[in-house]
N, C-alpha and C positions, 0 to 999 in steps of 0.2 A: 677136142671135145672127147671125153672118155667113152669107150666103146661098152654099152650096157651088157651084152653077152659077157663080155670079160669081166665086168665089175660084178656081175651075178655070181660068178664062179668062186670068188671069195671076197666079199665086201669088206670083212674085218682086215684082210692083209692090205688092202687098197686104203683103209683108213690109217693103218700103221704107217704106209709108204708116205702118206699125205703129210702125217705128222713130221716125218724127217724134213718136211719143207715147211714145217710150222703153219700150216693151214689150220684155221680155227673155227672152221664150220663143218666138222665131220658130219653132222646131222643132215647135210645138203645129200649125202649119198644115200642115206635111208630114205629121204623124200623123193629123191630120184626112183629108187626101187619101187617105192609105193605107187608113185604115179605111174610107174610102168605097169605095175599090176593092175591099176585101174584102168590104164588104156587097153591092156589086152582082155579085160573082162567086158569093157564096153564094146570092142572090136567083136568079141565073140557074141554077145548079145545081138549086135547089129547084124552079124552074118546069119543068125539063127532066125530072127525075125525076118530078114530078107528072104531066106529060103522059104518061110512058112507064107510069106505073102506072094512069092513066085509060084508056090504050089496052089494057093488058092486062087491065083489069077488064071492059071490053067484050067481050073474047075468051072469058072464062070461061063466060058463058052459053052461048056457041055450043058451046065444046068440052064442056061438061057435057052437052049435048043429045047431042051426038056420041058421047059415052062410054056413054050408055044404049043407043045402038043398036050401039056396037061396044066392047066392054069393054075392048080394047086401047089406047083413047083416054082411059081413066082417068086413067093416070100423068101424061099431057099435061095433063089438066085440074087434077089436084093440083099440078102444076108451076106452072102459071099462077096458081092461088090463092095459092100460097106467094110467088111473085115480087111479085104485087099487094100482100099483106100486108107483105112486106120493104120494097116500095117506099113503101108508106103510113108505115112506121116510120121510113124514112130521111127523108121530107118533114117529119115532125114533129121529127127531130133537126135539120134543117137550119133550120126555123123558129126553135127554140130558138137555134141559132148566130146567125142574122140578128138576132133580139131583142138578143143579149148585145152584137153588135158594134154595133148601132144605140145602144144604151146608153152604150157606149164611146165611140161617136162624139159623142153629144150632151154627155157629161161633158167631152170636150176642147173642144167648140166653146164650151161656157158659159165656159170659162177664157179665151177670147180677145175683147179689147175691139173695140168699133168701128173701123171704119177712119176716120181723120180726113179732114175735107174739105182740099181743097187750100188754102182760105183760113186755115187753123188757123196761127198763128204758131210758129215754133220756140221752144223754151224748156222748163225743167223745172218752174220755182217761179212762184208768183203775181206776183214781181216781173218776170217775162217776158211777162206779159199785155200786149196792145196796147191802149192807149186810144184808143177810136174817136172819141169827142167828150165835151166836157163842157157842162154848161148850168146856169143859175141863178147866185145870187150867195150867197156864203157870209155868214153873219150877222155883224155887227159886235158881239160880246157885251161886257158890261162885265167888268172883271177879277175880280168875284166871282160870275160866272156858276156855276151849279151843274150837275152832271151829272144825268142823267134819275132816276138811283136816288135821290138826295136830293131832287129836285124831287117825285117820286113820293110820298116820305115827308112832304114838308113840306105838301103839299096833299091828302094821305090819297086818292091816286089808284090807288096799286098797293102791296099789302102783300107784299114778298118773304118776311119770316119767317113769315107765317101760311101761305104756300105750303109753307114748309118743315116746320111742324108737321103739314099735312094730307097731305102727299106727300112732300116731300123738296126739296133744292134744285133749282132749274130749273123750278119749278111755280109762278109767281106767281099771286096773287089780285087782279083788277082790282075797284075799289070805286067804287061813286057816280059821279061825272063822269068818272072813268078808265073805268069800264065802260061808260059812255054813249059816250065817244070812240072806244073800240074798237068798239063795235057800230055807230057811224056810218060808221067807215072801210069795215067790213065791208060795209055795206049800199051804200055808195057805189061800192066797187069792183064789187060785183055788177051794179048798175045800169049803169055804165059797160061791162062785158063784156057784158051784154044789148043796150046801144045798138051795140055793134059785132058783133052776130049770133051771140054764144055763147049757146046754150041751157042754162039754169040746171038743175043737178041737185043732189039731196041723196043722195049715196051713204053707204053704211057706212063707217065708220072702221076696221072689222075686216075683214080680207082673208084669203084661204086661201093656201095655199102656191103653188098653181096661177097666182094673180094676181100675187104677189110675184115668181115667176120669170118671168112673162110681160113684165113692164116693166123686168127686170134688176136689182131690189133682191136676188135670190137668184140665185147664191151670192155675189154681190159685197158685198153690205152686211148680211150676216146679224147680224153682231156689233153693228150700229147700231140695230136694231129690237127693239122689245118685243114678246114672243111669249107667247101663252097654250098651253104645252106640251101639256096634255091634249087641247085641242080642235084643235091644229094650225092655230092662227089667229095673226095678226100685226096689230098696231096700224099702221095705215098710216102711213108717214112723210111722205105727201103725197097730194093728192087724185088726182095723176097716176095711181097705182095701180088704184083702183076705176073712175076714168073711162075710162081706156084699155082696161081688161079688159071693159067693156061690149061691145066689139067683137072679144073673142077668140073664135077658131072662127067667125066670121062673114064672109060674102061680100057686100060692099057694092056696089049697082048704081052704075056710074060717075056716073050722073045725079045722085046724092045726095051726091057729092063736092062741096065739103069738107064734112066733119062737123066742126061747132064745139060744143064744150061747156065749160062752166065750172061750178065747186063751191066752196063755202066749207066747210072742215073744220077740225076740230082736227088737228094733226099732232104724231107722237110720234118722237122720236130719243133714243137713248142719249148720244150726243156723250160718249163715254167719254175720260177723260184729259185734260178741259177744265179748266184752273185759271187764276187770275190775273185781272189787271185787265181783260184783254181779253174776258172772258166774264162780266164783273160786270153785275148788273141784268138787262136785257133783250137783252144782246149775245148770249147763248147759252142756249137753253132746252131741257128735255126735252119740254115741251108747249107748242105755239104755234098760233096761228090764222093761216089764210092761204087766200086765193082763188088758185085755179089755172086757167088756161085751157089747153085741149087741142085739137088739130087732127088729124084724119085726111085725108089729100090725096092727090091724084094725083101720082106722083113728078116729073112734068115742073113742077109748080107749087109744090113744097115749100119752095124758097128764097124764092120771092115770098111764100109764106105766113110764112116766118120773119122777113121784113123787116117785114111787117104787124104781127106779134106784138111785135116789138121797138118799133115806132112806137107800138103800144097802150100798152105799159108805160111808155114815155117820156112820153106825154101825161097819165099819172097823176102821175108825180113832178113834171112841170111844173105840173099843175094844183094841187098841194098846195104848189108854190114851195120845193120842196127843192132845194138844190144837188145835183147828181148828175154822175155820170160812167159811160160805157158801156165796157166793157172786152170785148175778143174775147179768150177763153181760148186759152193757149198749149197744145201738145201735152200736156205733162206735167202739167198742171192741170185738163184736162178729166175729166169723169166717164166710167165705163167704158162707157155706153151711148150716149154722144153722137157726132154726127160733126161738129158745129159749135156752139158755145155762147156766147151773149152774157151777161154779168154786169151787173147794175146795182147802183151804190154811191151812196149818199146821205151828205152830209157831217154828222156830229155836232159841232155847234159847241162845246159844252162839252169833249168828249173830244179834240177836235181830231184826228179820225181818219175814214176812210172806213169805212162799214159797208154789207156786201152785203145787198141787200133782194130780189133777183130773179135767177133764171137762166132764160134762155129758150134752148131747145135743138131742133135738128133731129136725130132719130136716124135718118132715111132709112128703110131697111127692117129696122134691126137688131130693134126691138121687134116689128114686124109678123111677122118670120120666126118669132120665138119664139110669138107669139100666133096665128099662122095666120090673120092678118087680110090679107084680099085684097079686090080689088075686081074686077068683072066688066064688060068693055065690051060695046058693042051687039052685038058678035059671040059673046059669053059666053066671051071669052078672058079668063083670070084670071091676076092678077098683084099682087104684093105692093104694098101702100099704103105711104106714108111717114107717119109720126107725129112731132108736136111738142107741146111743152108749155113753159108757162112760169109763173112765180109773178106774181100781177097782183092784189095784192102780198101779201108776207109782212109780217105785222102788227108784230112785236115792235120791229124796228130802225127802222120807220117811225115807230112811236110814240115810240121813243127821240130821234130827229132831230126830230120835232115838238116835244116837250116842251123840249128843249135849245135848238133854233133859235129857237122863238117865245116864250120866257120874258121876262116883263116884269121891270124891276128893281123892287128894294125889295118882293119878295113880292107882287106884284100879280096873279100868276096866269100863265096860258098862253094865248097869242092862239090862237083857233080858225081854222085855214084857211078862207077863205070859202066853198070848195065844201063844206065839212061843216057849216057853222052851221045849215042847215036841218035836218040830222038830229040835231044836238046841242041846238039850241035857245038856243044863247047864243053870244056872240062870244069869251067868256073863261071858261075853267075854272080852278078852284082859287083864286078870289078869296077872300081872308081879310077 
């Protein structure tokens, strides 16, 4: 949620930045400022009426005492009591008006996305994203190379049809060596995150409405989340939600920054309207596994932290020997809450296409403002922190690329990347 004091400094500049991400409701900024003016005026009137009522209340006792000695003062005392009661009633009315305006203001602010960073490229679609760099060597596969869904069936690593039986399309079941390889990736990702200073957590995958709202999933992505209506809970679409909300309504001492957290969780997304070859197999799922890294940092160091997180994710795909590229997302392709996002894609050798495996984003104060997440300096001055997160990494498309790129000819299995062999216990999986 945009920080109103910052927005007030230059609302036209804010509109220009939002135009960069093709936001088509700039009038909402004017509406927010109007509501904020109204809120402040009501609060000022309430405080003034409250002060007058308090002053009148103090006089009542004095007037009542005077009335006992001089009955002619009784009318004045009763008038003061009436005025105090009317003042109290008016204060209550004004408080209700303030609450109503505050709710209207929040509803408006929740519809406005984050301001994009000046380094965000122009553009509307994924084709307009800027390629920052590429790395690795694309595999030279044989003409009969198979896509990962065929390899998974050939070597009994993943059963997609069984997942349909148990839950529906998009809920694969990993089996035997496939499950072992999946577990190896999770363990290795977590170990690498720990080596980089991230403290591992095991959070819940069910989150309440306040948590989903705090990180920006509500109201923007409500239709993409699975919910438990009776309990007013949601299945987390990413560990970003529970991890970041650990610091909701928290004031962090500046000396404790940066806060670095990581977690492995299952993630749940509806992905409505997804059909065709681009979503076949592991390309797009309703349930998938992911290791997430999150940071809470001082505003002056958040872009340094973003570069560090990008470097960390890059080191993972390099160690897995996967061809990759890093994209800086354009204004029209960025998420609602992000100020600047880098996407990682790996090359799928059999499908001959790039697959997204990570997004690393700086949200600046956007999430922190919703979360009321602040830090206090040595003088106890409080200000909003910056939050960042990234996938390190999402499992399905990493698994897809590993299966396809590392397949051996003639049905001899899948070569396990060297960094995972200690976890998997073998150099090749799926040998027949």
